[in-house]
Residue frames as qw, qx, qy, qz and C-alpha x, y, z in Angstrom:
[[0.654, -0.466, 0.579, -0.141, -93.53, -24.74, 61.21],
 [0.335, 0.462, -0.771, -0.283, -91.38, -27.38, 59.60],
 [0.948, -0.085, -0.079, -0.296, -92.43, -30.99, 59.25],
 [0.067, -0.585, 0.798, -0.125, -89.98, -33.12, 61.19],
 [0.720, 0.008, -0.672, -0.171, -89.84, -36.90, 61.08],
 [0.785, -0.584, -0.112, -0.173, -90.40, -38.88, 64.26],
 [0.860, -0.119, -0.125, 0.480, -86.71, -39.74, 64.50],
 [0.312, 0.477, -0.081, 0.818, -85.77, -36.05, 64.23],
 [0.457, -0.701, -0.062, -0.544, -88.13, -35.14, 67.09],
 [0.839, -0.526, 0.134, -0.027, -86.95, -37.80, 69.57],
 [0.320, 0.765, -0.550, 0.095, -83.17, -37.58, 69.72],
 [0.451, 0.201, -0.823, 0.280, -82.36, -39.98, 72.58],
 [0.662, -0.616, -0.411, -0.115, -83.81, -41.44, 75.77],
 [0.071, -0.708, 0.466, -0.525, -82.55, -39.85, 78.98],
 [0.852, -0.207, -0.476, 0.069, -81.23, -42.65, 81.18],
 [0.035, 0.518, -0.521, 0.678, -80.50, -41.26, 84.64],
 [0.115, -0.107, -0.889, 0.430, -81.31, -42.56, 88.11],
 [0.332, 0.294, 0.364, -0.819, -84.37, -40.30, 88.31],
 [0.567, 0.286, -0.367, -0.680, -85.69, -41.20, 84.86],
 [0.395, 0.067, -0.914, -0.066, -85.28, -44.95, 85.48],
 [0.048, 0.208, 0.777, -0.592, -87.25, -44.63, 88.74],
 [0.449, 0.340, 0.090, -0.822, -90.01, -42.70, 86.92],
 [0.512, 0.245, -0.661, -0.491, -90.12, -45.32, 84.17],
 [0.339, -0.020, -0.934, 0.114, -90.41, -48.25, 86.57],
 [0.034, -0.316, -0.717, 0.620, -92.78, -46.67, 89.08],
 [0.221, -0.463, -0.466, -0.721, -96.39, -45.87, 88.25],
 [0.152, -0.157, -0.686, 0.694, -97.50, -44.26, 91.49],
 [0.107, -0.756, -0.635, -0.114, -100.76, -42.92, 92.79],
 [0.225, -0.031, -0.113, 0.967, -100.72, -39.12, 92.78],
 [0.314, 0.050, 0.095, -0.943, -103.65, -36.98, 93.94],
 [0.636, 0.159, 0.567, -0.499, -105.96, -39.98, 94.12],
 [0.818, 0.510, -0.024, -0.265, -105.47, -41.11, 90.52],
 [0.814, -0.201, 0.436, 0.326, -103.13, -43.74, 89.21],
 [0.250, 0.813, -0.339, -0.402, -100.52, -42.43, 86.81],
 [0.944, 0.321, 0.003, 0.069, -98.97, -44.40, 83.99],
 [0.795, -0.144, 0.138, 0.572, -95.36, -44.95, 83.17],
 [0.082, 0.960, -0.076, -0.255, -93.21, -41.83, 82.58],
 [0.816, 0.212, 0.198, 0.500, -90.63, -41.86, 79.77],
 [0.139, -0.874, 0.101, 0.455, -87.97, -39.16, 79.38],
 [0.744, 0.416, 0.309, 0.422, -86.40, -38.10, 76.09],
 [0.214, -0.493, 0.203, 0.819, -83.95, -35.56, 74.75],
 [0.487, 0.664, 0.564, 0.061, -85.96, -33.88, 71.98],
 [0.389, 0.416, 0.256, 0.781, -85.48, -31.29, 69.27],
 [0.140, -0.280, -0.353, 0.882, -85.62, -27.77, 70.69],
 [0.290, 0.071, -0.242, -0.923, -88.27, -26.69, 68.16],
 [0.306, -0.242, -0.895, -0.219, -90.57, -29.71, 68.72],
 [0.473, -0.360, 0.075, -0.801, -94.00, -29.00, 70.18],
 [0.454, -0.155, 0.764, -0.432, -95.80, -31.14, 72.74],
 [0.819, 0.345, 0.195, -0.416, -98.20, -32.44, 70.09],
 [0.611, 0.595, -0.515, -0.088, -95.30, -33.45, 67.81],
 [0.039, -0.425, 0.851, -0.306, -93.58, -35.24, 70.73],
 [0.662, 0.045, 0.564, -0.492, -96.82, -37.04, 71.61],
 [0.816, 0.475, -0.070, -0.323, -97.30, -38.18, 68.00],
 [0.412, 0.598, -0.686, 0.045, -93.70, -39.38, 67.69],
 [0.253, -0.287, 0.844, -0.377, -93.85, -41.46, 70.89],
 [0.753, 0.205, 0.413, -0.470, -97.21, -42.98, 69.91],
 [0.749, 0.559, -0.264, -0.237, -95.91, -43.89, 66.43],
 [0.301, 0.562, -0.758, 0.140, -92.57, -45.34, 67.51],
 [0.096, -0.202, 0.882, -0.415, -93.66, -47.28, 70.62],
 [0.436, -0.281, -0.718, -0.463, -97.31, -48.07, 69.70],
 [0.256, -0.400, -0.712, 0.518, -98.70, -46.74, 72.99],
 [0.079, -0.833, -0.393, -0.381, -101.20, -44.04, 74.01],
 [0.357, 0.136, -0.332, 0.863, -99.82, -40.88, 75.63],
 [0.246, -0.759, -0.582, 0.158, -101.71, -39.16, 78.46],
 [0.104, -0.985, -0.028, 0.134, -99.53, -36.04, 78.90],
 [0.723, 0.320, -0.059, 0.609, -96.29, -34.39, 77.80],
 [0.307, -0.931, -0.008, 0.200, -94.25, -31.96, 79.90],
 [0.717, 0.487, -0.069, 0.494, -91.15, -30.21, 78.55],
 [0.481, -0.797, 0.037, 0.364, -88.16, -28.45, 80.10],
 [0.551, 0.773, -0.138, 0.283, -85.65, -26.17, 78.36],
 [0.745, -0.517, 0.048, 0.419, -82.04, -26.41, 79.59],
 [0.229, 0.937, -0.261, -0.041, -79.39, -23.78, 78.92],
 [0.843, 0.285, -0.317, 0.328, -75.93, -24.97, 78.01],
 [0.643, -0.717, -0.018, 0.267, -73.37, -24.84, 80.80],
 [0.216, 0.891, -0.394, 0.062, -70.17, -22.81, 80.67],
 [0.954, -0.167, 0.070, 0.238, -67.09, -25.06, 80.52],
 [0.031, 0.904, -0.418, -0.080, -63.40, -24.25, 80.75],
 [0.951, 0.041, 0.028, 0.307, -60.36, -26.12, 79.57],
 [0.560, -0.054, -0.025, 0.826, -57.42, -24.12, 80.82],
 [0.001, 0.395, 0.107, -0.912, -57.92, -20.55, 79.69],
 [0.196, -0.105, -0.659, -0.718, -60.27, -21.50, 76.86],
 [0.381, 0.223, 0.603, -0.664, -63.94, -20.97, 77.69],
 [0.231, -0.078, -0.743, -0.623, -66.84, -22.50, 75.85],
 [0.567, 0.014, 0.363, -0.739, -70.49, -23.33, 76.24],
 [0.228, 0.128, 0.960, 0.099, -72.29, -26.63, 75.89],
 [0.208, -0.241, -0.534, -0.783, -75.36, -26.52, 73.64],
 [0.490, -0.018, 0.393, -0.778, -78.82, -25.81, 75.04],
 [0.224, -0.057, -0.933, -0.276, -81.28, -28.71, 74.90],
 [0.612, -0.194, 0.021, -0.766, -84.86, -29.72, 75.60],
 [0.033, 0.036, -0.984, 0.171, -86.13, -32.65, 77.68],
 [0.608, -0.194, -0.282, -0.717, -89.62, -34.14, 77.52],
 [0.251, -0.045, 0.878, -0.405, -91.41, -36.14, 80.23],
 [0.526, -0.024, -0.548, -0.650, -93.99, -38.32, 78.46],
 [0.432, -0.069, 0.737, -0.515, -96.67, -39.90, 80.68],
 [0.251, -0.055, -0.863, -0.435, -98.35, -42.96, 79.20],
 [0.654, -0.313, -0.137, -0.675, -101.99, -43.80, 79.80],
 [0.543, -0.316, 0.680, -0.378, -102.88, -46.15, 82.61],
 [0.863, 0.143, 0.452, -0.176, -102.72, -49.79, 81.54],
 [0.597, 0.719, -0.335, -0.121, -100.26, -49.33, 78.66],
 [0.963, -0.041, -0.108, 0.244, -97.56, -52.01, 78.32],
 [0.513, -0.708, 0.226, 0.429, -94.04, -51.39, 79.63],
 [0.578, 0.807, -0.124, 0.014, -91.83, -49.73, 77.03],
 [0.751, -0.355, 0.294, 0.473, -88.30, -50.93, 76.39],
 [0.160, 0.830, -0.229, -0.483, -86.25, -48.40, 74.42],
 [0.189, -0.410, 0.803, 0.389, -84.13, -51.05, 72.67],
 [0.453, 0.308, 0.836, 0.023, -87.10, -53.06, 71.33],
 [0.388, 0.807, 0.329, -0.301, -88.62, -50.13, 69.43],
 [0.057, 0.784, -0.410, -0.463, -85.48, -49.21, 67.52]]
């Protein structure tokens, strides 16, 4: 396994309506209070432990859990030319309860 730097693991934050709601809302699920959830576009070869370490180092917070999703690239057409967008990986990073709110712009 290659050693990637923290900035190579986390490529970009995912800023969608769903991810903003997850970031702002720490809800009670199954009787336990969950922390803030951050979403990132990450390197496809990055493991959950590498993602956890990168988030903890960049944002100075403690991570409770990491979930990942692999997305296949979509087929796109422009006239008769067909192509495919690249495949990518998204990580949902749940922070521990009581951690401060993370602002993506402040950490960079």
